[in-house]
FISEFI-59343 format. One line per 5 residues: number of its first residue (from 0); their letters; for each residue x, z, y of N, C-alpha, C. Coordinates in steps of 0.02 Angstrom, whole numbers, always signed. Atoms other than C-alpha are relative to their C-alpha. Example, Ala and Ser with C-alpha at 12.3 -4.5 7.8 and 13.67 -1.06 7.14 Angstrom:
0	as	+45:+0:-59:+615:+390:-225:+45:+0:+60  -42:-3:-59:+684:+357:-53:-39:+37:+55;
END
This chain:
0	xxxxx	-55:-8:-34:-535:-332:-1577:-8:+21:+75  +17:-35:-64:-557:-212:-1417:+46:-6:+50  -35:-13:-53:-447:-244:-1260:+11:+41:+44  +3:-65:-30:-372:-139:-1174:-41:+8:+54  +31:-3:-82:-466:-69:-1000:+44:+44:+36;
5	xxxxx	-59:-28:-52:-356:-33:-855:-43:+42:+80  +37:-33:-49:-426:+94:-716:+72:+7:+56  -68:+1:-27:-302:+82:-547:-20:+57:+61  +14:-56:-35:-303:+228:-429:+67:+4:+46  -44:-18:-39:-210:+235:-273:+14:-75:+16;
10	xxxxx	-7:+48:-54:-102:+112:-166:-14:-91:-39  -41:+88:+18:-55:-118:-191:+18:+2:-69  -64:-9:+29:+81:-54:-269:-23:+5:-88  +26:-2:+56:-17:-7:-397:-33:-51:-65  +52:+58:+37:-139:-130:-423:+58:-50:-17;
15	xxxxx	-44:+56:+28:-2:-253:-414:+27:+15:-102  -27:-23:+44:+99:-136:-571:-84:-7:-58  +33:+33:+36:-82:-148:-657:-5:-50:-26  +15:+50:+29:-80:-299:-678:+78:-41:-58  -43:+2:+58:+80:-318:-749:+19:+35:-61;
20	xxxxx	+8:-41:+78:+47:-177:-896:-39:-62:-13  +68:+66:+29:-122:-297:-926:+50:-43:-30  -28:+100:+32:+4:-455:-968:+56:+43:-57  -36:-14:+37:+113:-338:-1060:-46:+25:-62  +50:-37:+72:-25:-223:-1175:-31:-85:-35;
25	xxxxx	+21:+68:+14:-78:-407:-1190:+52:-50:-42  -85:+31:+34:+103:-495:-1256:+2:+42:-68  -22:-37:+37:+115:-347:-1364:-73:+14:-54  +57:-15:+57:-69:-351:-1449:-28:+74:+5  +21:-58:-24:-115:-166:-1369:-69:-14:-24;
30	xxxxx	+80:-10:-3:-294:-141:-1432:-36:+62:-2  +62:-70:+8:-448:-18:-1408:+44:+63:+52  -13:-39:-36:-355:+79:-1264:-19:+6:+88  +18:-21:-89:-382:+147:-1086:+59:+39:+46  -66:-21:-24:-249:+156:-978:-32:+0:+70;
35	xxxxx	+27:-15:-76:-271:+243:-800:+59:+15:+31  -66:+23:-49:-123:+199:-666:-30:+52:+51  +31:-54:-63:-143:+371:-553:+43:+5:+50  -56:-39:-73:-76:+436:-375:-5:+45:-11  -22:-52:+20:-15:+555:-338:+15:+35:+89;
40	xxxxx	-14:+6:-30:-1:+531:-176:-33:+83:+76  +43:-73:+10:-135:+706:-119:-14:+41:-50  +48:-61:+23:-197:+845:-192:-57:-29:-39  +48:+45:+0:-354:+749:-194:-2:-37:-79  -13:+57:+54:-267:+607:-289:-9:+11:-91;
45	xxxxx	-32:-27:+93:-218:+719:-444:-86:+12:-16  +37:-31:+32:-386:+794:-444:-71:-72:-17  +31:+75:+13:-483:+608:-433:+31:-34:-68  -11:+23:+37:-391:+559:-575:-1:+48:-80  +12:-53:+88:-415:+722:-706:-77:-21:-3;
50	xxxxx	+67:+32:-17:-584:+670:-639:-39:-65:-56  +19:+66:+53:-607:+502:-728:+49:-4:-36  -36:+5:+85:-491:+543:-864:-66:+21:-27  +63:-32:+41:-637:+653:-919:-40:-46:-12  +63:+21:+4:-779:+527:-868:+41:-49:-60;
55	xxxxx	-24:+68:+65:-663:+379:-973:+12:+26:-59  +12:-32:+53:-648:+488:-1106:-82:-16:-49  +71:-32:+7:-832:+542:-1126:-28:-103:+9  +32:+57:+6:-879:+343:-1099:+38:-58:-63  -15:+38:+70:-742:+277:-1227:+27:+56:-50;
60	xxxxx	+7:-53:+60:-749:+411:-1384:+59:-15:-39  -80:+11:+38:-615:+308:-1478:+60:-40:-16  -65:+25:-13:-498:+240:-1393:+53:+23:+11  -74:-1:-46:-323:+270:-1331:+14:+21:+59  -14:-3:-54:-321:+353:-1191:+60:+18:+49;
65	xxxxx	-61:+12:-10:-164:+314:-1105:-10:+11:+83  -17:-30:-94:-101:+402:-914:+76:-15:+17  -59:+44:-32:+40:+309:-799:-26:+21:+71  -14:-16:-94:+90:+321:-611:+10:+61:+9  -43:-74:-31:+142:+442:-498:-34:+35:-9;
70	xxxxx	+19:-77:+31:+43:+591:-541:+31:+6:-47  -20:-7:+87:+81:+565:-743:+87:+17:+26  -65:-4:-11:+275:+549:-656:+44:+53:+19  -7:-53:-9:+260:+697:-563:+0:+59:-18  +38:-61:+20:+161:+821:-651:-24:-29:-68;
75	xxxxx	+2:+16:+54:+164:+751:-828:-39:+66:-41  +30:-44:+39:+102:+922:-887:-51:+2:+18  +33:-18:-8:-35:+918:-807:-51:-32:-30  +47:+37:+33:-99:+783:-907:+7:+28:-64  -9:+0:+81:-35:+809:-1057:-11:+53:-34;
80	xxxxx	+65:-50:+17:-142:+973:-1079:-56:+2:+8  +78:-8:+32:-289:+884:-1075:-12:-20:-65  +18:+27:+34:-384:+856:-1209:-27:-66:-31  +14:+72:+8:-442:+690:-1183:+39:-33:+11  -67:+38:-4:-267:+627:-1160:+67:-24:-64;
85	xxxxx	-17:+16:+56:-188:+537:-1290:+90:-11:-22  -82:+36:-16:-5:+480:-1210:-8:-18:+70  -27:-25:-87:+73:+514:-1011:+62:-81:-25  -66:+35:+8:+215:+381:-982:+3:+1:+77  -27:-20:-71:+298:+395:-839:+12:-83:+46;
90	xxxxx	+7:+62:-25:+319:+239:-698:+44:-54:+3  -59:+19:+34:+486:+189:-760:-23:-51:-77  -6:+24:+54:+422:+166:-931:-53:-51:-10  +46:+58:-8:+267:+85:-887:+2:-77:-12  -4:+54:-36:+337:-57:-825:+54:-46:-62;
95	xxxxx	-56:+49:+68:+450:-108:-1015:-33:-22:-37  +17:+35:+58:+404:-206:-1148:+2:+41:-61  +23:-8:+78:+457:-108:-1269:-38:+62:+0  +60:-41:-18:+333:+40:-1209:-66:-23:-50  +44:+31:+19:+186:-83:-1249:+22:-10:-92;
100	xxxxx	-18:+19:+64:+271:-146:-1405:-2:+56:-62  +11:-81:+31:+265:+54:-1470:-94:-2:+0  +94:-35:+18:+66:+56:-1466:-42:-57:-28  +43:+63:+54:+18:-27:-1599:-56:+59:-55  +95:-51:+26:-178:+55:-1700:+27:+57:-22;
105	xxxxx	-6:-83:+16:-69:+211:-1759:+56:+49:+25  -34:-64:-32:+32:+277:-1629:+11:+47:+8  +2:-76:+3:-31:+443:-1608:+28:+10:-58  -22:-24:+45:+40:+537:-1713:+100:+9:-10  -48:+22:-1:+202:+459:-1711:+51:-20:+45;
110	xxxxx	-40:-20:-60:+245:+466:-1543:-7:+26:+48  +7:-60:-58:+297:+587:-1420:-83:-14:+49  +83:+25:-67:+124:+626:-1301:+23:+2:+78  -28:+21:-76:+246:+633:-1140:+40:-29:-16  -69:+18:+11:+357:+503:-1119:+39:-26:+67;
115	xxxxx	-18:-1:-66:+432:+528:-930:+61:+8:-3  -57:-19:-5:+596:+513:-893:+41:-19:+89  -44:-8:-79:+713:+522:-740:-20:-38:+48  +5:+60:-41:+640:+401:-599:+68:+12:+39  -44:+9:-56:+782:+450:-490:+61:-55:-23;
120	xxxxx	-63:+20:+24:+908:+351:-612:-11:-71:-10  +28:+48:+28:+800:+220:-637:+31:-53:+76  -41:+43:-22:+905:+57:-525:-5:-54:+22  +50:+48:-19:+798:-86:-530:-80:+7:-1  +67:-10:-21:+619:-127:-470:-8:-57:-57;
125	xxxxx	+22:+46:+48:+515:-241:-589:-37:-59:+38  +49:+59:-54:+452:-366:-454:-14:-67:-31  -17:+86:+19:+506:-521:-565:-77:+18:-62  +71:-25:+81:+347:-440:-707:-55:-72:+5  +49:+49:+2:+212:-558:-623:-4:-52:+72;
130	xxxxx	-9:+40:-95:+174:-682:-465:-36:+4:+36  +49:-17:-59:+68:-581:-381:-55:+13:-27  +104:-3:+8:-118:-544:-406:-38:+12:+74  +33:-3:-47:-252:-540:-286:-49:-35:+10  +87:+78:-11:-420:-642:-221:+35:-45:-31;
135	xxxxx	+3:+66:+22:-438:-823:-253:+62:-34:+70  -50:-9:-35:-352:-816:-78:+50:+27:+39  -51:-33:-27:-226:-712:-53:+22:+54:-54  -42:-27:+52:-86:-640:-177:+58:+50:+45  -37:-54:-27:-3:-476:-151:+107:+3:-64;
140	xxxxx	-27:+4:+50:+184:-488:-201:+44:+66:+14  -63:-32:-16:+319:-339:-230:+51:-11:+7  -77:+28:-10:+474:-347:-159:+56:+51:+3  -29:-62:+14:+521:-167:-165:-19:+64:-35  +34:-59:+21:+498:+3:-252:+39:+54:+19;
145	xxxxx	-26:-59:-32:+532:+196:-200:+27:+18:+73  -16:-28:-54:+606:+291:-70:+53:+29:+12  -40:-52:-12:+754:+349:-6:-10:+50:+68  +27:-49:-77:+678:+440:+149:-25:+80:-61  +5:-29:+27:+622:+606:+105:-47:+71:+37;
150	xxxxx	+43:+1:-47:+472:+636:+215:-26:+83:-26  +25:-75:+24:+418:+855:+203:-68:-5:-27  +67:-45:+8:+244:+833:+178:-17:-60:-75  +25:+50:+54:+266:+682:+23:+41:+5:-60  -58:-13:+74:+300:+693:-164:-6:-78:-15;
155	xxxxx	-23:+68:+17:+302:+480:-180:+72:-4:-24  -80:+24:+41:+512:+458:-196:-11:+81:-92  +3:-22:+58:+469:+593:-337:-34:-21:-37  +27:+27:+33:+347:+478:-414:+15:-75:+5  -23:+60:+6:+433:+304:-381:+87:+12:+10;
160	xxxxx	-52:+10:+13:+608:+356:-370:+35:-47:+67  -11:+24:-47:+744:+291:-254:+11:-55:+16  -13:+60:-18:+747:+128:-161:+8:-59:-35  -31:+86:+31:+757:-48:-241:-31:-40:-6  -7:+63:-7:+768:-203:-209:-11:-47:-45;
165	xxxxx	+3:+32:+49:+675:-363:-274:+53:-60:+33  -58:+64:-24:+836:-525:-243:-63:-24:+33  +33:+72:-19:+788:-649:-115:-43:-48:-22  +15:+39:+36:+787:-763:-219:-63:-3:-53  +51:-3:+37:+688:-722:-336:-85:+8:+34;
170	xxxxx	+55:+19:-41:+560:-674:-208:-52:-85:+30  +8:+59:-14:+553:-834:-136:-29:-49:-52  +28:+36:+59:+531:-927:-294:-68:+24:-55  +92:-26:+26:+368:-804:-360:-33:-60:+81  +38:+33:-46:+317:-875:-185:-23:-56:+7;
175	xxxxx	+11:+84:+19:+339:-1057:-219:-69:-21:-55  +62:+10:+70:+223:-1037:-388:-68:+10:+25  +63:-11:+0:+94:-954:-308:-25:-48:+52  +25:+51:-70:+77:-1078:-161:-9:-50:-76  +27:+46:+19:+83:-1218:-274:-60:+11:-64;
180	xxxxx	+53:-6:+16:-70:-1140:-366:-46:+29:+51  +28:+28:-54:-143:-1149:-209:-33:+64:+44  +10:-48:-34:-133:-970:-126:+19:-28:+54  +14:+37:-78:-158:-997:+68:+18:+66:+24  -9:-48:-55:-88:-802:+106:+38:+39:-34;
185	xxxxx	-24:-63:+28:+46:-694:+22:+5:+50:+34  -36:-65:-43:+79:-519:+79:+41:+58:-36  -18:-30:+12:+232:-434:+66:-18:+92:-34  +36:-63:+3:+193:-244:-15:+84:+39:-48  -60:-68:+5:+324:-100:-73:-27:+44:+21;
190	xxxxx	+20:-53:-11:+326:+83:-62:+31:+13:+56  -24:-14:-77:+444:+84:+102:+36:-90:+18  -33:+101:+4:+461:-119:+137:+96:-11:+65  -62:-10:-30:+589:-83:+292:+44:+28:-30  -83:-29:+35:+727:-16:+174:+23:-59:-48;
195	xxxxx	-40:+63:+30:+722:-192:+82:+59:-20:+10  -76:+53:-21:+898:-266:+55:+44:+67:+6  -52:-54:-32:+981:-92:+87:+77:+1:-60  -58:-33:+72:+1043:-90:-119:+16:-68:-10  -30:+87:-4:+1092:-295:-113:+37:-13:+19;
200	xxxxx	-82:+3:-51:+1259:-381:-93:-13:+3:+61  +0:+32:-52:+1279:-401:+90:-57:+62:+33  +57:-53:-29:+1120:-281:+131:-18:-22:+56  +54:+43:-29:+1007:-406:+188:-47:+38:+26  +22:-34:-17:+898:-332:+293:-110:-22:-18;
205	xxxxx	+90:+28:+2:+668:-357:+288:-2:-75:+35  +3:+58:-53:+683:-494:+441:+13:-52:-18  -29:+46:+46:+798:-587:+347:-46:-52:-52  +49:+15:+73:+681:-615:+185:-70:-16:+49  +32:+48:-12:+553:-644:+306:+23:-72:+22;
210	xxxxx	-24:+56:-31:+637:-784:+390:+23:-50:-70  -9:+35:+70:+699:-846:+220:-50:-12:-39  +57:+30:+24:+523:-866:+142:-31:-41:+36  +32:+42:-19:+461:-957:+280:+30:-51:+22  -47:+65:+2:+604:-1078:+305:-8:-44:-82;
215	xxxxx	-1:+32:+84:+604:-1111:+93:-77:+4:-22  +57:+36:+8:+439:-1130:+97:-64:-12:+57  +45:+36:-76:+348:-1215:+231:-48:-27:-23  +63:+15:+3:+197:-1255:+140:-47:+66:+2  +37:-75:-7:+145:-1060:+135:-31:-10:+71;
220	xxxxx	+29:-22:-33:+2:-1048:+270:+17:+59:+35  -8:-88:-17:+12:-854:+288:+38:+25:-25  -48:-59:+5:+132:-724:+286:-35:+62:+19  +33:-60:-59:+78:-551:+306:+51:+72:-41  -52:-51:+18:+177:-384:+288:-39:+42:-5;
225	xxxxx	+45:-66:+43:+97:-229:+178:+27:+52:+67  -13:-31:-51:+167:-102:+300:+60:+33:+17  -71:-12:-11:+317:-52:+383:+12:+72:+22  -40:-79:-45:+430:+110:+464:+35:-35:+52  -5:+62:-60:+432:+27:+646:+55:+32:+16;
230	xxxxx	-61:-14:+9:+606:+135:+670:+39:-39:-32  -68:+50:+58:+674:+31:+548:-8:-81:+19  +9:+62:-2:+632:-150:+612:+41:-39:+37  -65:+34:-20:+765:-259:+638:-10:-55:+20  +24:+48:-42:+818:-396:+737:-55:-88:-11;
235	xxxxx	+3:+66:+42:+789:-544:+632:-98:+17:-14  +69:+1:+4:+614:-460:+579:-26:-6:+87  +52:+31:-74:+561:-450:+799:+18:-64:-7  +16:+72:-5:+624:-627:+814:-47:-58:-49  +52:+42:+53:+507:-688:+646:-72:+29:+46;
240	xxxxx	+78:-51:-34:+359:-570:+771:+1:-66:+54  +2:+67:-70:+420:-712:+922:-26:-70:-21  +4:+65:+28:+431:-865:+837:-33:-26:-57  +26:+39:+66:+355:-879:+686:-80:+14:-3  +80:-4:-13:+164:-911:+713:-22:-20:-80;
245	xxxxx	+16:+13:+43:+138:-922:+526:+6:+86:-38  +19:-73:+11:+185:-710:+500:-55:+16:+34  +46:+0:-18:+16:-653:+541:+23:+63:+37  +6:-69:-17:-10:-536:+680:-32:+51:+5  -7:-40:+28:-17:-380:+606:+21:+40:-59;
250	xxxxx	-64:-26:+36:+77:-233:+557:-37:+57:+16  +26:-71:-14:+37:-63:+496:+46:+45:+4  -70:-49:-33:+139:+79:+544:+5:+53:-13  -4:-40:+5:+194:+206:+464:+7:+70:+32  -11:-30:-35:+179:+329:+604:-11:+89:-16;
255	xxxxx	+4:-66:+44:+96:+500:+528:-10:+37:+53  +20:-29:-53:+102:+584:+704:+24:-6:+76  -2:+17:-69:+109:+592:+897:+41:+60:+38  -44:-71:-31:+197:+753:+923:+81:-21:-38  -72:+5:+8:+387:+756:+936:+29:+62:-69;
260	xxxxx	-18:-60:+58:+394:+934:+846:-42:-7:-67  +19:+7:+44:+288:+895:+726:+43:-49:-44  -20:+89:+6:+367:+704:+698:+76:+32:-44  -50:-40:+30:+535:+819:+675:-17:+65:-74  +9:-49:+60:+458:+950:+548:-21:-32:-65;
265	xxxxx	+7:+39:+50:+382:+806:+442:+60:-51:-32  -76:+35:-3:+579:+745:+439:-15:-66:+10  +25:+65:-19:+523:+579:+517:+72:-34:+25  -73:+6:-25:+654:+470:+587:-2:-28:+88  +5:+8:-74:+563:+428:+754:-26:+52:+23;
270	xxxxx	-1:-69:-29:+502:+522:+887:-75:-47:+58  +55:+57:-26:+336:+470:+996:-8:-48:+75  -10:+54:-34:+404:+376:+1120:+36:-80:-32  -18:+92:+31:+491:+253:+994:-44:-35:-24  +60:+47:+35:+334:+216:+917:-61:-25:+42;
275	xxxxx	+46:+50:-76:+247:+179:+1119:+40:-51:-12  -48:+77:-19:+420:+61:+1136:-10:-41:-40  +14:+47:+20:+386:-30:+986:-56:-54:+9  +68:+44:-20:+200:-64:+1005:+8:-59:+44  +19:+36:-81:+233:-124:+1193:+47:-52:-27;
280	xxxxx	-38:+58:+10:+382:-241:+1123:-21:-60:-67  +30:+33:+33:+292:-311:+983:-59:-39:+14  +55:+38:-20:+154:-336:+1079:+18:-75:+62  -41:+55:-52:+264:-428:+1213:+9:-71:-17  -24:+47:+55:+346:-539:+1080:-73:-53:-13;
285	xxxxx	+69:+17:+43:+146:-565:+996:-37:+26:+32  +62:-30:-37:+13:-544:+1134:-56:+18:-44  +64:-10:+56:-112:-563:+990:+12:+85:-32  +8:-49:+20:-54:-418:+905:-31:+33:-20  +21:-50:+6:-128:-303:+798:+14:+80:-16;
290	xxxxx	-26:-51:+27:-91:-121:+738:-30:+49:-54  +45:-55:+49:-146:-20:+589:+41:+61:-19  -63:-59:-2:-62:+153:+567:-18:+70:-36  -5:-77:+39:-56:+318:+463:+21:+54:+47  -11:-63:-51:-88:+467:+537:-25:+72:-33;
295	xxxxx	+30:-111:+42:-97:+659:+466:-29:+31:+42  +20:-55:-26:-222:+767:+524:+3:+76:-26  -12:-51:+31:-154:+938:+530:+27:+52:-59  -65:+3:+65:-1:+942:+446:+12:+64:+27  -14:-75:+17:+64:+1133:+429:+25:+17:+94;
300	xxxxx	-21:-30:-62:+99:+1221:+615:-14:-47:+55  +18:+29:-44:+22:+1093:+702:-73:+29:+64  +42:-19:-46:-84:+1158:+858:-42:-43:+46  +64:+49:-35:-223:+1092:+951:+32:-34:+52  -63:+22:-57:-91:+1033:+1096:+30:-59:-57;
305	xxxxx	-36:+56:+39:+17:+938:+972:-62:-36:-29  +42:+51:+26:-137:+871:+892:-19:-53:+37  +5:+52:-70:-192:+787:+1066:+65:-41:-7  -29:+48:-11:-31:+718:+1059:-20:-48:-50  +32:+52:+29:-85:+617:+912:-30:-35:+4;
310	xxxxx	+57:+48:+7:-239:+556:+950:+11:-15:+68  -9:+103:-50:-180:+480:+1123:+50:-36:-20  -56:+80:+27:-36:+388:+1037:-59:-45:-52  +55:+59:+5:-206:+297:+975:+7:-51:+38  +12:+35:-65:-229:+224:+1136:+71:-12:+32;
315	xxxxx	-84:+20:-74:-36:+237:+1221:+10:-49:-66  -13:+54:+48:+14:+112:+1045:-53:-45:-14  +27:+34:+0:-145:+27:+1057:-23:-30:-72  +6:+9:+87:-188:+52:+856:-75:-34:+3  +74:+28:+22:-335:-28:+789:-25:+35:-63;
320	xxxxx	+24:-46:+66:-371:+19:+623:+46:+33:-44  -42:-81:+31:-317:+215:+559:-13:+1:-53  +17:-31:+79:-313:+261:+385:+29:+68:+19  -15:-42:+0:-321:+432:+425:-6:+55:-58  +17:-49:+59:-269:+586:+304:-7:+77:+25;
325	xxxxx	+8:-54:+0:-325:+763:+320:+60:+29:-39  -51:-21:+63:-175:+860:+245:-18:+38:-35  -8:-63:+75:-153:+951:+86:+44:-7:-25  -48:-20:+28:-21:+1025:+17:+0:-25:-65  -3:-16:+69:+84:+956:-129:+51:+30:-23;
330	xxxxx	-33:-56:+25:+172:+1085:-216:+51:-40:-33  -75:+11:+15:+359:+1051:-240:+45:-45:+68  -19:+20:-43:+372:+979:-62:+9:+60:+56  -17:-46:-53:+445:+1085:+109:-59:+7:+26  +53:-14:-41:+284:+1063:+189:-47:+53:-20;
335	xxxxx	+59:-52:+38:+174:+1148:+52:+20:+67:+26  -35:-53:-7:+286:+1304:+104:+14:+19:+78  +1:-26:-69:+259:+1292:+291:-62:+34:+9  +56:-48:-6:+121:+1409:+380:-39:-98:+24  +51:+47:-17:-38:+1290:+349:-44:+9:+58;
340	xxxxx	+68:-17:-49:-179:+1259:+466:-67:-2:-34  +71:-17:+23:-372:+1300:+425:-10:-59:-15  +23:+44:+16:-449:+1207:+309:-36:-37:+72  +41:+35:-47:-596:+1182:+426:+24:-43:+64  -10:+66:-42:-497:+1119:+572:+43:-54:-10;
345	xxxxx	-23:+56:+34:-404:+1004:+475:-38:-56:+4  +68:+41:+6:-570:+921:+444:-12:-25:+65  +30:+27:-81:-609:+922:+626:+42:-22:+36  -32:+13:-33:-458:+870:+689:+3:-95:-42  +6:+53:+54:-475:+714:+538:-53:-20:+42;
350	xxxxx	+65:+38:-33:-653:+684:+615:+19:-40:+72  -11:+20:-62:-591:+674:+802:+49:-80:-2  -43:+56:+13:-451:+552:+732:-46:-81:-31  +74:+54:+14:-593:+437:+637:-38:-29:+86  +49:+28:-44:-686:+445:+787:+26:-63:+78;
355	xxxxx	-30:+49:-57:-551:+378:+896:+13:-84:-6  -5:+60:+31:-515:+247:+766:-67:-56:-3  +44:+56:+15:-692:+165:+772:-9:-5:+94  -4:+36:-67:-678:+165:+960:+47:-54:+14  -44:+52:-39:-526:+55:+973:-34:-51:-47;
360	xxxxx	+21:+58:+81:-593:-58:+808:-82:-48:+46  +32:+42:-40:-750:-87:+941:+17:-53:+45  -9:+27:-52:-661:-125:+1075:+27:-46:-28  -34:+49:+40:-563:-239:+967:-47:-59:-13  +47:+30:+26:-717:-301:+891:-37:-55:+63;
365	xxxxx	+16:+41:-55:-785:-353:+1087:+36:-63:+22  -59:+55:-19:-630:-427:+1125:+12:-58:-38  -5:+44:+49:-648:-561:+1013:-40:-48:+0  +54:+17:-22:-827:-612:+1062:+21:-94:+31  -9:+69:-18:-822:-815:+1101:+75:-34:-30;
370	xxxxx	-58:+38:+31:-658:-845:+1028:+14:-39:-69  +1:+57:+62:-594:-972:+898:+65:+23:-22  -63:-23:+32:-499:-898:+773:+2:-56:-87  -10:+29:+49:-420:-953:+597:-1:+46:-39  +12:-31:+60:-517:-883:+439:+2:-2:-60;
375	xxxxx	-14:-8:+58:-454:-846:+283:-68:+39:-39  +59:-30:+39:-596:-841:+161:-11:+31:-61  -10:-49:+76:-613:-717:+25:-55:+3:-25  +52:+25:+90:-784:-769:-47:-40:-50:+60  +28:+31:-37:-906:-871:+27:-31:+7:+86;
380	xxxxx	+28:-30:-79:-970:-762:+172:+27:+27:+35  -28:-37:-42:-836:-678:+210:+65:-13:+13  -91:+17:+24:-654:-712:+263:+2:+62:+54  -39:-61:-55:-518:-604:+388:+48:-61:+37  -61:+45:-61:-430:-682:+550:+71:+10:-21;
385	xxxxx	-69:+0:+7:-245:-678:+575:+24:+70:+5  +12:-96:-29:-283:-490:+644:-26:+30:-76  +26:-22:+68:-345:-454:+453:-64:+22:+24  +92:-41:-19:-533:-409:+562:-39:-50:-45  +45:+6:+39:-663:-454:+437:-66:-72:+36;
390	xxxxx	+63:+40:-17:-785:-605:+473:-40:+6:-35  +64:+18:+70:-968:-630:+406:-19:-55:+28  +28:+82:-2:-1033:-808:+409:-72:-10:-10  +81:-15:-1:-1228:-857:+414:+16:-50:-46  -8:+44:+47:-1177:-1000:+294:+52:+7:-47;
395	xxxxx	-79:+1:+48:-1037:-1037:+131:+38:-44:+52  -76:+43:-21:-881:-1087:+170:+54:+13:-67  -14:+12:+76:-792:-1144:+40:+98:+73:-8  -30:-62:+9:-678:-980:-37:+88:-15:-6  -61:+30:+30:-504:-980:-34:+34:-31:+56;
400	xxxxx	-31:+58:-71:-480:-1101:+127:+13:+43:+60  -15:+3:-61:-415:-1082:+300:-61:-32:+46  +69:+50:-53:-594:-1127:+429:+26:+33:+40  -34:-20:-67:-571:-1113:+614:-87:+14:+11  +62:+1:+0:-742:-1041:+659:+22:+41:+91;
405	xxxxx	+16:-1:-53:-800:-984:+836:-41:+79:+4  +1:-73:+15:-831:-787:+840:-52:-22:+35  +66:-10:-9:-1023:-757:+898:-18:+65:+31  +23:-72:-24:-1032:-570:+913:+26:+32:-73  -2:-61:+47:-1014:-410:+784:-44:+36:-25;
410	xxxxx	+50:-46:+55:-1110:-291:+657:+35:+20:-42  -33:-40:+29:-1066:-169:+568:+72:-17:-34  -80:-3:-7:-873:-161:+601:+38:-88:-38  -23:+68:+35:-849:-358:+553:-26:-20:+87  +37:+45:-48:-857:-503:+681:-52:-50:-26;
415	xxx	+35:+18:+37:-995:-610:+657:+3:-78:+35  -4:+90:-2:-984:-833:+638:-47:-20:-18  +39:+36:+35:-1107:-957:+638:+38:-49:-51;
END
């Protein structure tokens, strides 16, 4: 018997869903299969998926090769015409037990090659399928899926569907079980986290969920939020930032740009000053707050002056951890039909953004010298502070535990501790 092999491309949510698929495949006795969970966020992500599929076919000549994930959902024909692929299943189908129940030894030949339905018709998310995944120290819990917004550069709503939320009671019960199993940190994940609750009775907000978790799971040492849209941060979330030390002082922001005209053409819901105000207020409420951010370089119509506004935003918001995305057009999105920036300019602007990010990381690391930090150990020699900064140790520490350490310096993008 050969157990299925899974390859995950893309985001934490994909990784979460891969764990759920592993359990479903094991439960239904699926054998001798290779499953590729794809990402569609950029054209490059789709290219890498095709490349990975060809490699996996060469390495596993007799296996059933199944492609799923966002790229399979948004462009199933891209993968169905590949001779290496036996089956293409959508993002909703991959989470359904009946899909895996039908993947017996003789499924090829009696099953349609493409099983991808309309993701916009899905009204529930499958956050209840597993109790989270992660390292021995940190677990990720899906609380939301999909997105109701239609940013002009983004294909993800067409891969994930509309926003839907996991009820708070289900989330709290999951986290209680994770704490009972010894996890010291839980990270809430989703496609558009700050839209959590809009589809639930009484329309609670993300801040309500955070406060409820911290109240009802008092033994949880650390709660972390993966990524938020700052313009949608609610009053309860800001209260949690101000009053709850177990909510980690690290927020990753979906900013995308720092120029008002580009933000409007992206169909974002905030302007430059909104982002700066949010960061100032969050840091006022929690002085040790650090920020990460997504920023796109070379969005269509972006001039050098517009790019400079994005570049200055790094310092104006006090951003530390940057995820820089060189813009690439996604067919089917409005931005793909806008006047494009030359590829060389995109590459050069992305490099300047990354350099600005590296400067901010260096500044952050230097500021920690001599500080006493609580570090969650990810392996015997490396852990992360509350601000998600890596700390390297000279001697072993207990994996999965929170230790107190004095920072002695930094090297290679990590803090160092004795």
